[in-house]
Structure formats: C-alpha cells, structure tokens
N, C-alpha and C positions, 0 to 999 in steps of 0.2 A: 245234777250231773252236767258236766261241761260238754257242750256240743262242739262239733268240728269247727263251726263258724266262730265260736268263742275262742277256741285255740288259735285259729288263724289271726283273729283280731289281736290277741295277746302277743303273738309273734311280731306282728307289725308294730304294735305299741312298744315292744322291747327294742326294736331297731331305732325308733325315735328316741326312746329313753336313753339308749347308749350314747347317742350324740349329745343329748342335753346333759347327761351325767358327766361325760368327759369334759364338757365346758365348765361345769361347776367345780369339778376336782382340780382342773388346771387353774381356775381362778383362785381357789383356796391355796394351792401350792405356791403360786406367785405371791399371793398376799402374805403367806407364812414366811417366805424368804425375805420379803420386804420388812415384815414385822420384826424378824430376828436381827436385821441390820440396824434398826432404830436404836439410838442410845437410850439407856435406862431412864434417864430423866425426861426424855421427850414424850410428848403425848402420843399414845398408840391407839387412841380410841377409834379413829377413822378406819385404820387397818383391821382392828378387831371386829368392828361393826360389819365391815364388808365380808369378812370370812364367816362371821356368825350367820349372816343372811344367806350366804351360799350354802352352808351346812343345813340350814332350816329348809331351804327350797329343795335340796337334794333328798332330804328325809321325806318330804311330802311326795315327791315324784316316785321314790322307791316304794312307798306304801301303796301307791296307785297301781304298780305293776307286781305287787305281791312279793317283793324282795325283802323278806323279814330281816336277814342278816345285815344287809346294807342299811336298812332303816335303824336297827339297833346301834350300829356303829355311828351313824350320823347323829342319833339322839345323844349318845355319850359325848361326841365331839362338840355338839351344840352346847351341851351343859358346861364343858370346859371353857368355851369361849364366853358363855354367859358369866362364868366366874371371872374371866379376864375383864369383862366389861365393868364388873363391880369391884375390881381390885382385890378379889379373894384368892386369886391364883398368881403366884410369882413366876415370872418368866425366867426359867433356868435352861441351860443347855440340854439337860436330860429331858426336860419336858418338850422342848422343840424337837429333839430326836424322836420322842414318842409320837408327836403329832405328824412328823414326816412319815414315820412308819405306818401310821393310821391311813394316810392318803395313799400309800402304796397298796395297802390292803384293799382300799376302796377300788383302786384301779384293777386289782386282781378279781374283785367281785363282779366286774363288768363282763367277765368271760362267762357267757351263758352256755357252756358246752354240754351241760347235762346235770341232772339231779344228783348223780353219784358224786360228782366233783363238788357240788354245792353242799352235799351232806358231809364230805370230808373237811370242809372249811368251817363247819359250825363250831367245833371245839376251839380252833384258833381264834375265831371271831369272838367267842365268849370270853376267852382269856384276854383278848385285846380290850374288850369293853370293861372287864374288871380292872385292868391297868389304868384305863382312863378315869374310871370312877374313883380308884384309889388316889390318883394324882389330884383329883378335885377335893377329896375328903382330907387328905394328908397335908394339903398346902397350908402354909402359915398365912393367916389373913393379913393383908397389908393395910386395908382400911375396913373396919367393921361396918358393913352395910346390911340392911335387912335383905335376906336372900329372896330373889324373885323366881317364880317358876321358870325353868329353862325353856319351856315351850312357848312362853309368852312372846308374841310377835307384834312389834309396833305397827300402828296403822299406816305409817308412811312407807312400808315395804313395797306397796304397789302390786302385791301378788295375793292370790287367794290363800288365806291362812289355814283353810281346812284341808288337811292332807288328802282326805278322801275325794276331794274335788278333781283330782287328776293332775296332769302336767300343767305347770304354770307357764304363762306366756306374758312377757313384759311388753310394754307399749312399743318399745323400739324394735320388736320383732314383727310387728303387724304388716310391714311392707316387704318382708322377705319370706321365701319358702326354701325348704331343703330339697335338693334334687340329688338322687343317687348318682355317684360318679360314673357308674357304668352307662347310664343314660346320657350324661353330659359328654362322656368320651365319644359315644356313638354319634351324637349331634355334631360334635366337633369334627369327627372324621368325614361325615357327609358334607359339612360346610366346606371343609378343605378341598373335597373332591370337586366343588364348583369351580375351583381355580382352573381346572383343565378345560371345561367348555368356555370359560372366559377367554383363555388364551387361544382356543380354537376359533372363537368368534373374531378375535383380533386378527388372526391369520387369514380368515375368509375376507374380512374387510380389506386387508392389505392386498390379497390376490385380485379383488375386484378393482382396486385402485390401479394396479399394474395392468389389468386388462383394459381399463378405460384409457390409460396412457398409450397402450399399444394401438388401440382403435384410433385414437387421435393422431398418432404418427402415421398410420396407414391412410387416414383421411387426407392428410397433407400431401403424401406421396401421390395419392389418387388424383388430387386436384391438379397436380402438375401435368397429368396426361392430356387433359382436355385442350389446352392451348396448342400442344404439339399436334394433336389429331386435327384440329381446325386448320392449322397451317398446312398440313398434308392435303386436306380437302381443297383448300383454296388453290394450291399448286396444281392439283388435277383439273380444276375448273378453268384455269388460265391457259392450259395447253390443249392441243388437239387430242381427242380421246380415242385411241384404238379400242376395239371390242374388249380386249383383255383389261385395258385400263378402266373401261366403263364398269366392268364387273367389280373390279377392285374398289372403284369409287362407290358403287352401290353398297358394298359390304362395309366400307368405311362410314357411309351415311347411317346404315343400320346400327353399327357399333356406337356411333355418336348419339343416336336416338336412345340406345340402351343406357349409355353413360349419363345422358340427360335425365333419364328416369330413375337412376340410382340414388341421387342425393336425398330425395324424400325418405327412401328406405334406410339409408345410412343415418339420416337425422333421427328417424324413429328408433333405430337400434341404439344410437348414441344417447337419446333421451331416456330410454328404458334402462340402459346400463348406468346412467348417472343416478336415476332414482334408486336402483338396486344398491349402488355404492353408498348413497346417502342413507338409505334404510339400514344397510348393514352397519354403517358407522354409528347410526343412532342406536341400534340394538346392542352394539358392542359397548357403547357408553352406558346405556341403561343397565346392561348385565354387569358391567364392571362396577357401577355404583352400588347395585344390589349386593353383589358378591362381597365387595369391600366392606359395605356396611354390615352385612350379616356376619362375615368373618370377624370383623372388629368386635361386634357385640358378643359373639360366642367366645371369642378370646377373652373378653372382659369377664365373662362368666367363668372362664377357666382359670382366671388369675386368683392367686391367694397371696395374702400379705405374709411377709417374712416372720411376723409375730407368731403365726401358727407353728413355725418351726423352732423359733428361738425362745418361746415361752418356757420350754422345759430346761433351758440351759442354766438359769439361776440355781435351780434345785440340784442339777447335775454338778455344777461348779462347787456348790456347798459341800456335797458329799465327797468329791475328789479332794478338795482342799483339806477337809477334816481328816480324811484317811491318811493324808501325807503330812499332817501337822503344819499346814501352810495357811496363810491368810490372804484371800483373794477377793478383791472388789470387782464385780463385773459391770461394765458399762455397755449398754446396748443403744445404738442410735439408728434411725432410719428403718426400724422394723415395720413401719406402716407401708413401705414400698411393696408393690405387688409384682408377682412374676408368675409365669406359667406353672401350674400345679405340677406338671410332669417334671419340669426342671427342679422344682423345689424338692420333690421326692428323691430325685437322683443325687442332689447335692447334700442331702441330709447326712449321709455317712462321712463324706469328706470333711464337712464342717465339724462334725462331731470329733473326728480324728485330730484336726488341727486344734480344736478346743482342748482336748485331753492332753495333746502334746505340750501346749503352752503351760498347763498346770503341772504336768509330770516332769518335763525337761526344762522349760523356760524359766518358770518362777522359782526363786530361791526360798529357803526356809526363813522365817522371821529373824532368827539369830544371824544368819549369813547376810541378809539384807541390811541389818543394822550395822554390821561390821563394815559394809560397803558405803555406809552413809545414806542408805535409802530408807523410806518408811517401812515399818514392819509389814504392812499389808501391801501386796502387789496389786497392780491395776491391769485388768484384761479387758480389751475393748473389741467389740464386734460392731462394725459400722457398715451400713448399706446405703448406697447412693446411686442415683441415675448417672449414666455415662454415655455421651454421644447419642442420646435419644432412644436408640434401640437396644441399649446394653445396660447392665447394672454391675456395679463394682462392690464386692464384699471384702471388707478389711478385717483381718483377725490379727490383733497386735497385743503384745505384752511388754512390760517394762522389766523383764527378767535379765538373765545373764547373757542372752544372745547366743550366736553360733560361732564357734572357733574355726576360722578358715583353715588354720594349720591342721586341726584334727580332721576336717573334711578331706583335705588333700592326702593325709596319711591313710585314712580309711579307703579313699579311692585307689591309692597305690597298692594297698593290701588286697583289694578286690580285683585289681588288674584292669581297671577302667582305662587308665592311661599310663604311659611310662613316666618315670620320675622327671625326665627332662621336659616332657610336654606339660606336666602339672606345674612345673616352675614357671612356665610361660603364661599361665592363666592369670588374668587379673582377678580382683576380689569378686566381681559380679559373676564371672564365668565359673570360678571355683565354687561359689555358693549354689550355682545351678546343679552341681553334681549331687546335692542331697536328694534330688528326685530320681537318682539312679536306683534301680531295684537291687536290694541287698546291701546298700551302703548305709551305715549307721555310725554315729559318733558316741552312742551310749556306752558307758563302761561295762554294762551288764545287759544280758538278754533276759527278759522276763516273759511270762505268759501274755502280757499286755503290750510290751513295747521292746524296742531294741533290735528288731530283726532287719530293719532297713527297708521294709516293704510298704509301710504306711504311706509315706510321701509319694512313692512311685505309683501307688494305687490312686491316691488323691489326684495326681496330675493326669493319670489315664482317664479317670471319671470326668474331670473338668474338660479335658480335650475332647472326649467323646460327646460332650454337650455342645461343642463348638466354642468353648471358652479358653481362656489362658490363665496361668497362675505364675506369679512372680514373687520373689523373696527379697526383702530388705533387712539388713542387720546393722545394728549399732553395737559394737563390742562392749559388753558389760552393761548396756542400757536397754536392750530389748530386741525383739524379732517381730517383723511384720510380714504377713502373707497377703497378697492382693490377688483376688480372683475376679476376673471379668467374664460375665456370662451374657448370652442373648436373653431378651425378655420373653421370647416365644421360641417354640421348638420346631414345629413342623414346616412352616413356610419361611423363606429367607431370600435375600438377594443373592444371585449367583452370576458368575462370569462364564459365558459360553466360549469355549476355545476349541481349536482343532489341532490335533496332533496326528501326523500321518494323514490317513483318510478317515479318521474317526472324530466324533465330537464328544466333549466332556464338559461338565459343569464344576467350577471351583467355587466354594462358598466365599462370597465377597467379604465376609467379616475377617477372613485371613489374608486377603489381598491388600498389601500395602501400596502397591502402585503397579501400573502397566507402562512399559517403556519400549521405545525403539532404540536399539543400540547398534552403532556402526560395527560391522564385522571386523574392521581393522583394530578396534579397541578391545577385542577379546584376547586375553592373554592366558598362558598356561603356567600354572604354579604348582610344583610337586605333582605333576601328571593330572592336574585338575584345571578345567577352564574357569577363569574368573573374569568379572567385569567390575568396573568402578562406578558406583552410583552414590551421589551425595557425599563424596569423599570417603566412602567405605568400600572395601574390596569384598565382593560377594561371590560365592561359588555359583557357577553356572552349569546346570544339568539339563539334558534334553528330557522333556516330559515323556516322550515316546520310550526313551531308554529306561526311565523309572518304572513305567507301566509295562515294560517288556513287550512292546508292540512294534511292528516294522515301521520305519519312516524313511523318507527319501534322503539318501545320503549323497554327498558329492555335488549338491546343487549350490552353486555360489550365489551369494546375494550381498548387496552392499550393506543392507541393514537386516537385523533379526529382531523379532518381537519377543519380549520376555515378560513374565509375570512374577513379581517379587512377592513371596509369601513369608509371613512372619508368625512365629509361634514362641511366645515368651521373649527371650533375648536372642533367639536364633532367627536368621534371615537367609533365605536361599532364593536365587533367581532360576526360574524354570523357563526354558526356551520352548516356544510353541510355534506352530506354523501359521496360526491366525488367531486373533482375538475378535470374536464376532459380535457379541452383544452382552449387555448386563440386563437381567430381568428377574422378576420374582419367580421362584420355583417351589414346587411341592415335593418333598422328599418321600419316596416310597421305599419300604423295606424290600430286601431281596428274597424274603421268604425263609422258613426254617431250614431249608436245605442249604442255603447260602447265608447263614446268619452272620458269619464272620469271614469276609473276603478281604485280603490285604489290599490296601490303597483305595477301597471302595466303601462309601458310607451309605449308598443306596442308589436309587435311580429316580429320574424325573421324566415326564412326558412333555415334549415341546408342543407348541400350537399346531405344528404340522403333523402331529401324531407320532413322531419319532421318539423312541425311548433312548434316553441319554444317561450314562452313568454319572453319579455325583461322587466326586473324589473326597477321600478322607485325608485331610491336610496333615494331621500328626503322623499317619502312616507314610505319606509321601515324603515328609521331612526325614523320617528314619530310613526309608528306602533310598533316599538320595545320598545318605552318608553311610550306607551299609558296607561298602568296601572298607571304609576306615574303621568300622566297628567290628569287623570280622576277627581281629586279634582277641578281643574280649570273648567272643564265642569260642575260640580255640582254647583260651585259658580255662574257661568254665568246663569245656568238654574234657580237657586234660584232667581237671580236678575230679570229674565224675568217673572217668576211666580208671584213674589211679586210686579211687576209693576202695577197691578190693584189696589193696595192699596195706591199708591203714589198720593199725592195731589200737583197740580201745580197752581200757580197764573199767569194769563196773563194780562199784562198792555199794552193797545193799544188804541189810540184815534180813529183810523179808524174802522168804523163798519165792513167793508168788511174784513180787515186784521184780526180783532179780531175774527170774525166768522170763518174765514178760519183756523187760528191757533187752535182755540177751537175745531173745528171739527176734525182736524188731531190728536190732542192729545187724545180726547175722543174715537176716533176710535181705538186707540192703547191701550185703557184700563185705561187711567189715569182719575182721578177726577180733573176737571178744574173749577176754579173760575176766573172771569174777572173783570178788573177795567179799567176806561176810561182815567185815567191819573196817574201821579206819586203820587199825594197827596192821591187819593183814594186807590191806590195800597199800599202805606206805612201804611195807616190806617188799611187796611185789614190784612197786615202782623203783625201788632201789636196786632190785635184782635184774629187772628186765627193761625193755624199751617199749614205750607206748606213745601214741600220737595224741591221745586225749583221755581224760578221766571223767567218768560219769559217777556221781556219788550222791547217796542219800545224806540227809543232815542228821537225823536222830538215829545213831548207831551206838552200840556198847563199846566200851574201852576208849574209843576215839570217834567223836562225831565229825560230820562233814565240814563244819567250820574250822575245826582244829586241823583236820587233814589238809584242807586247802591252804591254811596258813603255813603248815610245814612244807608243802609243795613250793609255795612262793619263796620261802626262806632257803630252799636248797638251790644252789647255783646250777646244778645239772637239770633240775626239773622246773626252774622258775618260769620258763616260757611256755610250759605245757598248758593248753586250754583246759579249763575245769568247768563242768556243767553240774549244778546242784539240782537234784530232783527231790522235792520234799512236800510234805503236807503243811508245812508252816508258811502261811501266806500273809502275815502281818507286815506292816511297813517296817517295823524294827528288824524283823528277820531279813527282809530284802536288803536293808541298809547294811546289816552285818555281813551279808553275802558280798556286797560291794567292797566293804572294808577289808575283808580277808583276801580279796583278789579273784573271786569267781568271775568267769566270763559270761555265764548264763544261769538263770534261776527259773526253774519250771515248777509250778505248783501242781501237785498231783490231782487236785480237784478239777482242774481244767486241762489235764494231760491228754494229748492227742499224739498218735504215732507220727503224723506228718510234721507236727511242731518239733519233735525230738530230732527227726532226720534232717529237717531243714536247718536247725541250729548246728548239728554236727557237721553237715556239709559246709556250712559257712565258716566254722571255726578251723576245720582242717582241710 
C-alpha cells in the first residue's frame, strides 16, 4: 500500500519527468522534420540514430514513473526507428505523418490531470501502437538484414540502459540544475527592488556633497569677517575711548576671541562631514557594484535562447504547408541568442502569427511559383541578431508574392482610415504601414483563421507593449520582410526624466531619438498644427502637457524651447517639455489591478529622492498626439455601428437549429433577418427583395452555397453584395472554391463563435 510520502515523491518525480520528457519529444520532433527533408539517396543514419536514442531514453523514464501508455508508445516508436536503422522500413509520406501524429499523442500524454483522462486515452493509445506495429510489419524490406531486438541499446549511449534505474542524466547536465520559474521570478523581483536603495544611496551621497560644498562656502564667507573685525578693533585702540566706546571695544574683543575659537570646531565639523561624504560614496559604489552584479547574474538566469521558442516552428511549418499544398523550406538563424524569458513568452503569439501569415498569404503554390520562374519550394527565414547592444532584431522573411500597395490603399479607403486624396499622397513605406491598422485586410476572403485584419494590429500592439518596434519591407512579387526590434530585458531600462508643467515624467530612452533645443522663431504652423524642422524633416510639435491633459504655464515667451523627439516605427513626433532633467536607469512598477490599463501610462518608478514618477507609454502618447486627426475614423466606425440596425440580412440554411441560431445572433445585434431553407429559395428572395448581406450554408438541397454565391456574382444587381459562407467543410479545396466563386468570408462551423460572425458582418456592411 502506497504511503502519503510515496505519493508526494511520485508527484515531485512527475514534475521532473514532464520537463525531461518535453525535451525528448521536442528533440524527436526536430529530428523527424530534419529526416524528412533529407533526399532519399542521402545517408539518414545519423538523424535516425539520434531519434532512436531519444525514444529509448523516454521509454525508460516513462517506466520509472509508471506511465504504461507512454512506455508502450515509445517502445513501438523505438521499434520503427530500429527498422529504419536496418533499412527494413521505407520512408514514405504516410509513415512520416504517422510518426508526427505519434509525437502529438506523446505530448498529450504529458497531461497528468487525472486517472479518468488517462483511462480514456488507453484505447486510442492501443490503436496507435497497432498502427506503428503494422507499419513495421507491412514495410517492404529495402535491405534484408537480420533483425535485432528493438530494445538493444549500444554501449556508446552514455545512459543507463536499464529502464527501471529511473531518470537518465547525461554528463552535460551535471553542472546544471532546474529551478521552478516561480522561484526564479521571485528572486528576480527582489533583485530588481535593490535598484531603489541603490538610487537612494546615490541620492544621499549627492546631498552630502552639496552640504559639504555649502559648508565650504560658509567657511570662506566667515573667514572674510576676521580682518574687518580686527580693523575695527585697531581703529578703536588708536582713538580716545569714551566709556561707551570702551564697552563696545570689550564686546568686540570677546567676539574676536569667540571667532578665534571657532576654526577648530569648524575644522572638526568639516573633517567629519568629509569622512561621511567619502563613506557614503564608498557605500554607494559598493552597493552599486553588488546590485549591478547580482542583477546581471539573475538576469542571465532569466534569459532563454530563442531556440526554445523556435524549435516547434519546423513541425508547424510542415503541417501548414502540407495542408495548403505548398512546399516551404524553413531557415532559422541566430536561435542561440538569449533574451528575457518574459519577453520570449509575450512575443510567441506575434511570431506565430507572422509565421502563419507568411505561409498562408505570402507563399505561393508550387505551380504558381514555377509560372513566375521561381523554385517550386519557397524559402521562409527567421533570423535573430543582436542590435545596439541592449536590443535584439527578429527578422521574418519569405520569398513569396509580397504585398500589393494598391490593395492596401483600397482596403484603407473602404475602412475609412483616410480619404482617397490623403491616400494618394502617401509614399510606399507610409502606405505599407497601414496594414497594421485594426480591421484592414487585403485577403480576398475571411476565414476562421485569417482575413479579418486584426492579426497585424495585435502583433504591433504586443510588440510596442514590450517597448519594441515593428517595420515592414516589401519587394513586389519577390517577398515580404517583417523586422521586430525588442529590448533584451524587460523590467529595468534607461529613462529620460522630464518636467511638463509642475510634474515629472519618465520617457523610455529606447524610444527617444534625440533631445534638442529649438528656437521659438523656427516653430511654424501648418494646417493648424505646430511643426519644427529637424535633420531636414518636418515634424509635428505637440505639448506633452496637452497630450497628458495636465495644466501647463501658457503665454510664457522664451527664445528657445526644449523638445524630445520620439520615434515608433516610421513615425516621429516632437514633444515639447519644460525641462529635460536627466537620463538614468529606472525600474518600472505596475499600477496595480485597479489601474491595469491607463492611457499614456506604462507604470511608475521611484526616484532616489523617494518621489514616485509616472513612466509614459510611448505608443499611447503617439496615438494621443494625433488623436484629433484620427477622430474622423472614429466617427465613421460609430456611424457604421449606429446604422447597423437598418441593415437587412438574408440567411440561407437548411438546418432548423443552425438557422435559428444564426438568426437569433444577428437579430440580437440589431439586424433585420430573413431566412431561406435552401439556395433556390434564397435566390428567389434576393431577386424579389433588397438585402445588404447574404449568410449561407454550403451543403443545401436543390442549390448549394457555392452555386448560390456564383449566381449572385453573375447577377448585375446583386454582384456587389457581400456573401458569408458558414459551413462544416474545412478542407483547403473547399476554402479555395469559396474564393473562386466570390465569397467574402468563409467560417467553419467547428470553430464557430458568435463574436466571429458579428465581427465579420460588421466589417462587410
């Protein structure tokens, strides 16, 4: 009977096992992708051997923690790769698909949420094991070799071959330990807190220096009194002295005696103050060295290589490319570069989105690429490199079709971002920057995965929230490149201390391009906005106090004004401040859950004086600075939502349940809804009435959704009507057919959400 201590030990062992097993599975996944890319005639023995060893090690570790299902899967997987080693198994696409599925099952088995779930997995695991065994038995032998026991382990493995011996530890791990991230985060926070007393110690040392300087100045002034007093005494001694004068003389003598006794006391005070000043300076230097060293070491502990994030991308790219019938070769460079783990976690989703976008929208199919004179397989590059010492640049590039600037402008005009006249004035770089606008998309169809125009807007928001920037470069017909620049660390950074009105603020130095003194006479007004010329470029000039909506002194004339030029991507704005005080290292503190999101503020910091100063959010400030110009867009969107109640929608759906659901969703949002039970009835209703949008199922009797959409597009009166297809058909072929017949959006019922439908409808009408 197991005791509580045994159960506790097993739980702790499972935590360790999960980490080790994840490393084994990821190593097998990366090796499998590499193996699949190798030409058939090239030797694959090294890759096969590496995967075989990982499977064997995982099998032994699984047995040690009593995970029988995982052990059986690993045993079958090990047997397949033993067959690979002896050329008894042919490498076919179907087999590679099965092996990738096996690794996904192993990942799922790492969820130790309960015995009930494990019991439900037994049947699927048994079926998977049978498929692996069948693949091994049915394979046509390439070279007839005497079969060897699949569990045989070469001596050079360097691990304990006995599975019962427990978790294996290789020699390279003897100098490392695993620390729970919660503990590491706690140590990191406490270490960062040491920055405050370090700054305070520096402030005390500065105050002592100022006090010493004040005492020295007083000593000089005091020394000037003695000659004057002696001169007065001599003048009294040379003249006849009346009684009153004698009294004054005696008082002067006493005063002089007192003054003569003061220098030793002043000297003593001066010496003690000098010692205190030297001691405070020494303590400050020692504390600074210790804090800097400790913070550096803990930050190093908190750093993770990009490989921990990018190692899953080859497998993801393989699946995406296969699903879309494309051929993509992924090139990863610089993944050994390390960055703050917290930044790595936050940038995961944006990188994932850009990666998917490149395969989904950027890369062409092999047939299209060959017609363009390109290789059938596309190249997708993810490169990481250091930039300016404290930053890192991530490049995501493909050699696909690029982004059509004309389509971007057309989409922006349709969304109401700018007027047609303003769009025509934009150069290519400025027009491309519009793709980061929320709701803007050049995709010909909206699906459950893409085409809503939200992805790149969210990517930019995430990047800027981390204090980074994102830029876009396009070569028409030759590819698209995204460049993301991020800080290496998150919590501490250099900040510029400024004063606006009677308040102090900190601006992250990473966004400050320059600080300048501008002559007041050089400030000009263009289209009701103040502008200045710097480096041959006209920049908008705004008062920081106005942006932050705080009072500032108006009407005070000055020959020169101080400005701080902030840059974000391709945008640059000059902010007028009352004073630029200093640049220093700052620690950002959150504002608490009650003030989790405050416009223009990223947090707060404590100065050495103990004063709490707000840290400004540069992306918010840039948007606030141009808010008056952006208000027309808000009014357009507002008008669209207000007028939504007047819109009429036709829903074609043969399922009573689905028809009632969609009708209820749309009517609850304020739309007028008419329903039809199939394509014929829907087309009749369209010819007889007036509708702003059609929502249609695909699989319907008499006339399906594809044919209905085609008839709508061929009708001159209906050709411009938006069509949304809602269907259970989710294959690539069906999506492509939806594009071919002219649908504006394609929603798969398996991933159907009310918010998705309403979002698409609002966008289309």
